[in-house]
PyMOL CGO cylinders between C-alpha atoms (Angstrom):
from pymol import cmd
from pymol.cgo import CYLINDER

trace = [
    CYLINDER, -36.38, 62.45, 18.94, -38.25, 59.08, 20.03, 0.3, 1, 1, 1, 1, 1, 1,
    CYLINDER, -38.25, 59.08, 20.03, -39.07, 56.62, 17.54, 0.3, 1, 1, 1, 1, 1, 1,
    CYLINDER, -39.07, 56.62, 17.54, -42.51, 55.09, 19.04, 0.3, 1, 1, 1, 1, 1, 1,
    CYLINDER, -42.51, 55.09, 19.04, -44.55, 52.24, 17.45, 0.3, 1, 1, 1, 1, 1, 1,
    CYLINDER, -44.55, 52.24, 17.45, -47.13, 54.58, 15.70, 0.3, 1, 1, 1, 1, 1, 1,
    CYLINDER, -47.13, 54.58, 15.70, -44.27, 55.93, 14.16, 0.3, 1, 1, 1, 1, 1, 1,
    CYLINDER, -44.27, 55.93, 14.16, -43.04, 53.26, 12.69, 0.3, 1, 1, 1, 1, 1, 1,
    CYLINDER, -43.04, 53.26, 12.69, -46.53, 51.46, 11.54, 0.3, 1, 1, 1, 1, 1, 1,
    CYLINDER, -46.53, 51.46, 11.54, -47.13, 55.46, 10.03, 0.3, 1, 1, 1, 1, 1, 1,
    CYLINDER, -47.13, 55.46, 10.03, -43.67, 54.58, 8.18, 0.3, 1, 1, 1, 1, 1, 1,
    CYLINDER, -43.67, 54.58, 8.18, -44.56, 51.22, 6.67, 0.3, 1, 1, 1, 1, 1, 1,
    CYLINDER, -44.56, 51.22, 6.67, -47.36, 52.74, 6.13, 0.3, 1, 1, 1, 1, 1, 1,
    CYLINDER, -47.36, 52.74, 6.13, -46.17, 55.53, 3.93, 0.3, 1, 1, 1, 1, 1, 1,
    CYLINDER, -46.17, 55.53, 3.93, -44.39, 52.51, 2.08, 0.3, 1, 1, 1, 1, 1, 1,
    CYLINDER, -44.39, 52.51, 2.08, -47.46, 52.03, -0.21, 0.3, 1, 1, 1, 1, 1, 1,
    CYLINDER, -47.46, 52.03, -0.21, -47.86, 48.96, -0.42, 0.3, 1, 1, 1, 1, 1, 1,
    CYLINDER, -47.86, 48.96, -0.42, -49.62, 48.33, 2.43, 0.3, 1, 1, 1, 1, 1, 1,
    CYLINDER, -49.62, 48.33, 2.43, -52.55, 49.84, 4.23, 0.3, 1, 1, 1, 1, 1, 1,
    CYLINDER, -52.55, 49.84, 4.23, -52.17, 51.52, 7.36, 0.3, 1, 1, 1, 1, 1, 1,
    CYLINDER, -52.17, 51.52, 7.36, -54.66, 48.50, 9.00, 0.3, 1, 1, 1, 1, 1, 1,
    CYLINDER, -54.66, 48.50, 9.00, -52.40, 45.89, 7.56, 0.3, 1, 1, 1, 1, 1, 1,
    CYLINDER, -52.40, 45.89, 7.56, -49.04, 47.77, 8.86, 0.3, 1, 1, 1, 1, 1, 1,
    CYLINDER, -49.04, 47.77, 8.86, -49.77, 47.71, 12.16, 0.3, 1, 1, 1, 1, 1, 1,
    CYLINDER, -49.77, 47.71, 12.16, -50.83, 44.26, 11.83, 0.3, 1, 1, 1, 1, 1, 1,
    CYLINDER, -50.83, 44.26, 11.83, -47.67, 43.47, 10.65, 0.3, 1, 1, 1, 1, 1, 1,
    CYLINDER, -47.67, 43.47, 10.65, -45.58, 45.29, 13.40, 0.3, 1, 1, 1, 1, 1, 1,
    CYLINDER, -45.58, 45.29, 13.40, -47.80, 43.56, 16.06, 0.3, 1, 1, 1, 1, 1, 1,
    CYLINDER, -47.80, 43.56, 16.06, -47.15, 40.06, 15.36, 0.3, 1, 1, 1, 1, 1, 1,
    CYLINDER, -47.15, 40.06, 15.36, -43.32, 41.17, 14.99, 0.3, 1, 1, 1, 1, 1, 1,
    CYLINDER, -43.32, 41.17, 14.99, -43.71, 42.56, 18.86, 0.3, 1, 1, 1, 1, 1, 1,
    CYLINDER, -43.71, 42.56, 18.86, -46.02, 40.51, 19.57, 0.3, 1, 1, 1, 1, 1, 1,
    CYLINDER, -46.02, 40.51, 19.57, -43.04, 37.44, 18.36, 0.3, 1, 1, 1, 1, 1, 1,
    CYLINDER, -43.04, 37.44, 18.36, -40.60, 38.61, 19.76, 0.3, 1, 1, 1, 1, 1, 1,
    CYLINDER, -40.60, 38.61, 19.76, -42.20, 39.22, 23.48, 0.3, 1, 1, 1, 1, 1, 1,
    CYLINDER, -42.20, 39.22, 23.48, -43.17, 35.21, 22.63, 0.3, 1, 1, 1, 1, 1, 1,
    CYLINDER, -43.17, 35.21, 22.63, -39.78, 33.99, 22.30, 0.3, 1, 1, 1, 1, 1, 1,
    CYLINDER, -39.78, 33.99, 22.30, -37.70, 36.43, 24.89, 0.3, 1, 1, 1, 1, 1, 1,
    CYLINDER, -37.70, 36.43, 24.89, -41.30, 35.78, 27.38, 0.3, 1, 1, 1, 1, 1, 1,
    CYLINDER, -41.30, 35.78, 27.38, -39.96, 31.17, 26.36, 0.3, 1, 1, 1, 1, 1, 1,
    CYLINDER, -39.96, 31.17, 26.36, -36.08, 32.20, 27.04, 0.3, 1, 1, 1, 1, 1, 1,
    CYLINDER, -36.08, 32.20, 27.04, -35.37, 31.93, 23.24, 0.3, 1, 1, 1, 1, 1, 1,
    CYLINDER, -35.37, 31.93, 23.24, -32.95, 34.66, 21.85, 0.3, 1, 1, 1, 1, 1, 1,
    CYLINDER, -32.95, 34.66, 21.85, -34.40, 36.42, 18.72, 0.3, 1, 1, 1, 1, 1, 1,
    CYLINDER, -34.40, 36.42, 18.72, -31.53, 37.70, 16.10, 0.3, 1, 1, 1, 1, 1, 1,
    CYLINDER, -31.53, 37.70, 16.10, -31.79, 40.26, 13.44, 0.3, 1, 1, 1, 1, 1, 1,
    CYLINDER, -31.79, 40.26, 13.44, -29.04, 39.78, 11.15, 0.3, 1, 1, 1, 1, 1, 1,
    CYLINDER, -29.04, 39.78, 11.15, -27.92, 43.06, 10.33, 0.3, 1, 1, 1, 1, 1, 1,
    CYLINDER, -27.92, 43.06, 10.33, -29.69, 44.34, 13.11, 0.3, 1, 1, 1, 1, 1, 1,
    CYLINDER, -29.69, 44.34, 13.11, -28.43, 42.92, 16.70, 0.3, 1, 1, 1, 1, 1, 1,
    CYLINDER, -28.43, 42.92, 16.70, -29.88, 40.41, 19.32, 0.3, 1, 1, 1, 1, 1, 1,
    CYLINDER, -29.88, 40.41, 19.32, -32.65, 40.22, 21.77, 0.3, 1, 1, 1, 1, 1, 1,
    CYLINDER, -32.65, 40.22, 21.77, -31.65, 37.94, 24.88, 0.3, 1, 1, 1, 1, 1, 1,
    CYLINDER, -31.65, 37.94, 24.88, -32.95, 37.13, 28.43, 0.3, 1, 1, 1, 1, 1, 1,
    CYLINDER, -32.95, 37.13, 28.43, -30.68, 36.52, 30.50, 0.3, 1, 1, 1, 1, 1, 1,
    CYLINDER, -30.68, 36.52, 30.50, -30.85, 35.49, 34.88, 0.3, 1, 1, 1, 1, 1, 1,
    CYLINDER, -30.85, 35.49, 34.88, -29.63, 37.77, 37.63, 0.3, 1, 1, 1, 1, 1, 1,
    CYLINDER, -29.63, 37.77, 37.63, -28.84, 37.00, 40.55, 0.3, 1, 1, 1, 1, 1, 1,
    CYLINDER, -28.84, 37.00, 40.55, -30.28, 38.34, 44.33, 0.3, 1, 1, 1, 1, 1, 1,
    CYLINDER, -30.28, 38.34, 44.33, -27.96, 41.55, 45.48, 0.3, 1, 1, 1, 1, 1, 1,
    CYLINDER, -27.96, 41.55, 45.48, -27.93, 43.60, 48.23, 0.3, 1, 1, 1, 1, 1, 1,
    CYLINDER, -27.93, 43.60, 48.23, -28.54, 47.18, 47.59, 0.3, 1, 1, 1, 1, 1, 1,
    CYLINDER, -28.54, 47.18, 47.59, -29.80, 50.02, 49.82, 0.3, 1, 1, 1, 1, 1, 1,
    CYLINDER, -29.80, 50.02, 49.82, -33.37, 51.93, 49.69, 0.3, 1, 1, 1, 1, 1, 1,
    CYLINDER, -33.37, 51.93, 49.69, -32.66, 55.64, 48.59, 0.3, 1, 1, 1, 1, 1, 1,
    CYLINDER, -32.66, 55.64, 48.59, -34.67, 57.28, 50.82, 0.3, 1, 1, 1, 1, 1, 1,
    CYLINDER, -34.67, 57.28, 50.82, -33.77, 55.82, 54.26, 0.3, 1, 1, 1, 1, 1, 1,
    CYLINDER, -33.77, 55.82, 54.26, -30.82, 54.32, 53.41, 0.3, 1, 1, 1, 1, 1, 1,
    CYLINDER, -30.82, 54.32, 53.41, -31.32, 51.05, 55.29, 0.3, 1, 1, 1, 1, 1, 1,
    CYLINDER, -31.32, 51.05, 55.29, -30.22, 47.92, 53.69, 0.3, 1, 1, 1, 1, 1, 1,
    CYLINDER, -30.22, 47.92, 53.69, -32.43, 45.55, 52.16, 0.3, 1, 1, 1, 1, 1, 1,
    CYLINDER, -32.43, 45.55, 52.16, -31.90, 42.08, 49.58, 0.3, 1, 1, 1, 1, 1, 1,
    CYLINDER, -31.90, 42.08, 49.58, -32.78, 42.25, 45.46, 0.3, 1, 1, 1, 1, 1, 1,
    CYLINDER, -32.78, 42.25, 45.46, -34.47, 39.39, 44.69, 0.3, 1, 1, 1, 1, 1, 1,
    CYLINDER, -34.47, 39.39, 44.69, -33.74, 37.48, 41.51, 0.3, 1, 1, 1, 1, 1, 1,
    CYLINDER, -33.74, 37.48, 41.51, -35.12, 38.73, 38.37, 0.3, 1, 1, 1, 1, 1, 1,
    CYLINDER, -35.12, 38.73, 38.37, -34.77, 38.03, 34.58, 0.3, 1, 1, 1, 1, 1, 1,
    CYLINDER, -34.77, 38.03, 34.58, -33.71, 41.02, 31.58, 0.3, 1, 1, 1, 1, 1, 1,
    CYLINDER, -33.71, 41.02, 31.58, -33.29, 41.70, 28.30, 0.3, 1, 1, 1, 1, 1, 1,
    CYLINDER, -33.29, 41.70, 28.30, -30.80, 43.01, 27.10, 0.3, 1, 1, 1, 1, 1, 1,
    CYLINDER, -30.80, 43.01, 27.10, -29.29, 43.82, 23.26, 0.3, 1, 1, 1, 1, 1, 1,
    CYLINDER, -29.29, 43.82, 23.26, -26.39, 43.34, 21.68, 0.3, 1, 1, 1, 1, 1, 1,
    CYLINDER, -26.39, 43.34, 21.68, -25.73, 45.55, 18.30, 0.3, 1, 1, 1, 1, 1, 1,
    CYLINDER, -25.73, 45.55, 18.30, -24.81, 43.91, 15.32, 0.3, 1, 1, 1, 1, 1, 1,
    CYLINDER, -24.81, 43.91, 15.32, -21.42, 44.66, 13.67, 0.3, 1, 1, 1, 1, 1, 1,
    CYLINDER, -21.42, 44.66, 13.67, -23.68, 46.58, 11.00, 0.3, 1, 1, 1, 1, 1, 1,
    CYLINDER, -23.68, 46.58, 11.00, -25.61, 49.05, 13.26, 0.3, 1, 1, 1, 1, 1, 1,
    CYLINDER, -25.61, 49.05, 13.26, -22.74, 49.46, 15.51, 0.3, 1, 1, 1, 1, 1, 1,
    CYLINDER, -22.74, 49.46, 15.51, -20.74, 50.79, 11.98, 0.3, 1, 1, 1, 1, 1, 1,
    CYLINDER, -20.74, 50.79, 11.98, -24.09, 53.38, 11.50, 0.3, 1, 1, 1, 1, 1, 1,
    CYLINDER, -24.09, 53.38, 11.50, -24.42, 55.13, 14.64, 0.3, 1, 1, 1, 1, 1, 1,
    CYLINDER, -24.42, 55.13, 14.64, -20.45, 55.21, 15.26, 0.3, 1, 1, 1, 1, 1, 1,
    CYLINDER, -20.45, 55.21, 15.26, -19.60, 58.95, 13.95, 0.3, 1, 1, 1, 1, 1, 1,
]
cmd.load_cgo(trace, "trace")
């Protein structure tokens, strides 16, 4: 099962403290703040959940999977996530 943004909004709305529009606005604003922080290179830490950060990856050699020809992959930035100990403990069997 995949938990979507619409599912999160519906669950926040189901708590009964916000209207559906307020729930959607609060989730959208939270995601916007996270994207903005990551876009500027900052880390995002949610205590008890985990930390997102942006990491620079160097240029590297690769190959075209269809032809097998070698090529050079350009440097890029990637978002990484490190779960907290609390989250790790919840998902471990």
